N, C-alpha and C positions, 0 to 999 in steps of 0.2 A: 504494500500500500504506500502510495506517495505521501510526502509530507503535507501537501496541500489538502489531500483527502483527510488525513489525520486531524489537521487543524480545523477543518470544517466540522468533523464529527465532534471534536472537543467542544466547539462553539455551540453546536446543537445540543449536546448533553447538558450544557449550562441552562438551557431553556426547557428541557424536558421535565415535566412534573413528576416523573417516576424515576428520576436519577438524583442521588444524593452524593455529594462529594465533600465530605468533612475535611477540614484542615487538620493536618497531622497533629499539630500542637493541641488542638481541641481534644483529640483522642488520647494522646499520651498523658494529658493532665486530667483525664477522666471527666471532661466537661461536656461530653456529647449528650445533648438534652433528650435524645430519643432512647437512650439506654434504659431498659426496664419499662419503657412506655410505648413500645412499638404498637401494641394492640390499641391502646387508648388514644394515643395522639396522632398516629399515622394511619393505621388501617381502620380505626374507629369501629372495631368489633372485637369479639372474644374468641375468634377462630385461631386454630393452631398455626404456628409459623414454621415453615419449611425453608431451610437455608441451603443454597448451593455455593460451594467454595471454588473459586477459579471458574466462574460460570461461562467464560468465553463469550460466544455470540448469543448465548441465552436460549439455545434450542430446547434444552431440557426444561428450563423454567417455564417457557411459553407453553409447552405441551402439558406439563403438570398443572399449571395454573388454569388451563382450560378444562382439564379433566377433573380437577378438584376445586370447583368454584367456592366451596365453603372452607377453604384453607388459604392462608396468606403465604406468599413466596417472596424470598429475598435472595438476590444474587450478589456475590462479592467478587470483584476482580480489580486488580490494580491497573489494568489496561482498558481505559475507557473507550478507546477506538474500537475495541472488540465488542463490548456489550452494547454499544450504540445501536447495533442491528436489533438486538432483543428489545431494547427500550422503545425503539421506533415502531417495531412490530406490535408491541403491546398497546401503544397509543393508537395506531391505525386500526387495530382490531378491538379496541375498547376493552382491553383486559385490565381490570382495575385492581386485581388482587396480587399485584407484582410490583417490585421496586428493585432498582439496582444501586449498589453502593460501590464507589471507587475508593478502595483502601487496600492496604496490605493485610493479609490474613493473620499475620502475627499479632495484630491489634484487635482480634475478634472479641476478647473479653473486655475491651474498652467500648465496644459497640453494643454488646448485648449483656443483659444481667443474668444472674444465676436462674436456671429453670425457665428461661424465656423461649427456648427453641424446642420444637417437637421432633424434628428430623434434620439430618445433615446429609447432603449428597456431595460426593467428591468425584467428579467425572474427568478422567484422563489427565490427571496432574502430571507434571514433569517429574519422572522418577529420580532425577538428579544422580544418576549412577556415577557420573564422572567425579562427583565430590566424595572425598573420603569421610568428611564430617556430615552427619545426618541432619544438622540443623537447617540445611537448605530445603529439606523435604517437608511438605505439609503433612506427610505421614511420618511422624516420629513420636517418641514417647511424650515429649513436652507438648506437642500440638494435640495429641490425644487427650491429655489432661485438660487442656483449654476447652476442647470440644465437650468433654464431660461436664465441665463447670456450667456451661450455658444450656445444656440439655435438660429436659424434664426427666422424671423417673421413667425408665424403660424407653427413653427416646432413642430412635434408630440412627445408626450411621451406615451409609451406603458408600462403597467404593467400586467404581467401574473403571477399568483400565485395560490397556493393551499390554501392560508391563507385567509379565509373569514374575519378575523380580519383586516389584512393588506389592503384588498380591501376596506372595510368599512372605515378604518382609512384614506385612501387617499381621498375617497369621502368626508369625513368630512373636511379635510384640504382644498380641492378645493372649498368648499362652501364659504369659507372666502377669496378666492383669485380670481382675475379677469381672470378666466379660462373658457373655453368652453369644456364640455365633449361631445365627438363625439360618444362614445360607452361605455357601461358598462353592463357586463353580469356576472351573478353569477354562471353559469354552462354551459360553452361553448360546451361541448360534448353532451348536451341534449337540444340544441337550434338551431334555424334556422338563416340563414343569418349571420353567423360568418365569418369574413375575413379569406381567405384561409390560409395565413401564420400563423394564430393563432393556427390552429388545425393540419395542414399538418405535421409539424415537432414536435416531442416530445423529450424533453431533458431526460437525464439519470434520474434525480430526478422526472420529471413529470411521467415517466413510473411507477416508484415506487408508487407515489401518486395515480395513476389511478388503480393500482392493489389493493390498499387499499380502493377503491371506494370513494376517496375524490373528490368533485367537483372542477373543475379548473375554476378560474375567470379571467376576462380580462377587462381592462379599458384603454381607449385612450382619451387624451385631448391635448389642446394647450392653450397658453396664449393669451388673448384678447388684452392686453395692450403692447404687445411686438412690438417695433419699432414705 
C-alpha cells in the first residue's frame, strides 16, 4: 500500500464513529475513560463483549458481529490502515455492535477492566519465530495472564493460526496453567465437527495460507481458577 493511501485511511479513521485511537500516555497513566465502562458508555447495553486481538482488516469481527447481533465486538490493532477496511464496512452496512481501537496489545489491561470481556479471538498472529525472546509474541505467559485478568469467569480464548509452532507452543504453556482446553485441532479444513465460525469466514492472510496448502489450526480454552 502506498503512503498516500495510508495517509488517506488514517485521515478517514479520525472521522469514523466506530474507531477509537487513544493517546498512549492516556493508556499508560490508566486515564482511559472507557475502561470498565464499555457497556454503559459506549455500547449502551449489557451485552457480552467479544474482543479480537490483531484484528487486521476486520473480516472476523464483521462476520461475528452480524451473526451475533446481541453481542458487542471490539477489534484491536496497532495498524490503523488495516482495520480501516473493517470500520468502513461496518459503517456502510450499518453494523452498530462493533468498534475498532488503535493500540498496542501490551496495553490491553489499560483499556479494559477486570471481568469486562467474555471472549478473546486471536487470529493469525505473527509467531515471531525469529526472536529468541518470547516477549514479542502475543502468545506468551505474560500476555496470557493479561488476557485472564480482563476475562469473565469461564471466558473463552480462541487461537486460529497457520503456525503449527505457535499452536504447539500455546498447548505447552497451558499444560502448566490451570486451564481447560475445550478444543484443539491441527487441521480444521480436513476435520469433522469444527465450530462453524472457525471455518465459515476466512481472513485475507488465511486465504493466502490455504493457497499454499498450509494446514490451519484452532485451539479454544478457558481458565479453571478464574473467579
